[in-house]
C-alpha positions in Angstrom: 126.7 65.9 106.6 128.9 64.3 109.4 126.3 63.7 111.9 124.2 61.9 109.4 127.0 59.6 108.5 128.1 59.2 112.1 124.8 58.0 113.1 124.5 55.7 110.1 128.1 53.9 111.2 126.5 53.3 114.5 123.5 51.7 113.0 126.2 49.5 110.9 127.3 47.9 114.3 126.1 44.2 114.8 124.0 44.5 118.0 124.6 40.9 119.3 128.2 40.4 119.6 131.6 42.2 120.6 133.7 43.7 118.0 137.1 42.5 116.8 139.9 44.6 115.2 139.5 42.7 112.1 140.0 45.3 109.0 137.1 43.7 107.3 134.5 44.4 109.9 132.8 47.4 111.3 134.2 49.7 112.5 137.5 49.2 111.1 135.9 48.6 108.0 134.6 52.4 107.7 138.2 53.5 108.3 139.4 51.9 105.3 136.6 53.5 102.8 138.0 57.1 102.4 140.0 59.7 104.5 136.6 61.5 105.5 135.2 58.1 106.7 138.1 57.4 108.6 138.0 60.7 110.5 134.3 60.3 111.1 134.7 56.6 112.4 137.6 57.5 114.7 136.0 60.8 116.1 132.4 58.6 116.8 133.2 57.2 120.4 130.3 54.8 120.1 131.7 52.8 117.6 134.7 52.0 119.8 132.8 50.8 123.1 132.4 47.1 122.5 135.5 44.8 122.1 136.7 41.4 122.2 140.6 41.0 122.4 142.5 37.6 122.2 145.4 38.9 124.5 147.4 35.6 123.3 147.1 37.8 119.9 149.8 40.0 119.9 148.8 41.9 117.2 145.1 41.9 118.7 146.6 43.2 122.4 148.4 45.9 120.6 145.6 47.4 118.8 143.5 47.2 121.7 145.0 50.4 123.1 144.1 52.5 120.3 140.6 51.1 119.9 140.1 51.9 123.5 141.4 55.6 123.2 138.8 56.1 120.4 136.1 55.5 122.8 136.8 58.7 124.6 136.2 57.7 128.1 132.7 56.3 127.2 131.5 53.1 129.3 133.3 49.9 128.1 131.9 46.8 127.2 134.9 43.8 127.0 135.6 40.4 126.3 138.8 39.3 126.9 140.4 35.6 126.4 143.6 35.1 128.4 146.0 32.4 129.0 145.8 31.8 132.7 149.6 32.2 133.2 149.7 35.6 131.4 147.0 37.5 133.0 149.2 39.2 135.4 151.4 40.6 132.6 148.3 41.6 130.6 146.8 43.9 133.6 148.5 46.8 132.4 146.4 46.6 129.3 143.1 47.5 131.0 144.9 49.7 133.7 144.0 52.8 131.7 140.4 52.2 131.2 139.6 50.9 134.7 137.2 53.5 135.3 135.4 53.2 131.9 134.9 49.4 132.1 130.9 49.0 132.8 130.8 44.9 131.6 134.0 42.7 131.5 133.7 39.1 130.4 137.0 37.0 130.7 137.7 34.0 129.4 140.5 31.7 130.6 142.3 29.3 128.6 145.0 26.6 130.1 148.3 26.3 128.2 148.1 23.1 129.3 145.5 21.3 127.3 144.7 21.1 123.4 141.2 22.3 123.6 140.4 26.1 123.2 138.6 26.6 126.7 139.6 24.2 129.5 
């Protein structure tokens, strides 16, 4: 039954890290098995409430909105990585979800240094 699969999918989530939109990781992997699994995964908001987004990565930023929409107004736990001078431009990314965010962790990276986080 759909409800059982939905619960199984939730147990597939790693407990100790933020999720990415990588297609070979849960929950995105679950959407690629078959149409039924995709429908169930997309309609299970608990799968879409934790997210890591490297805002510097255009593809990740693009997929962020559809990911957050799938959370269906559930509380969100987000980890974002910004380049310091692009933060203002990225504010619109989170604007529609401000009331949902329960935990927000932001990393800043300077565009002027070669190490990942200055």
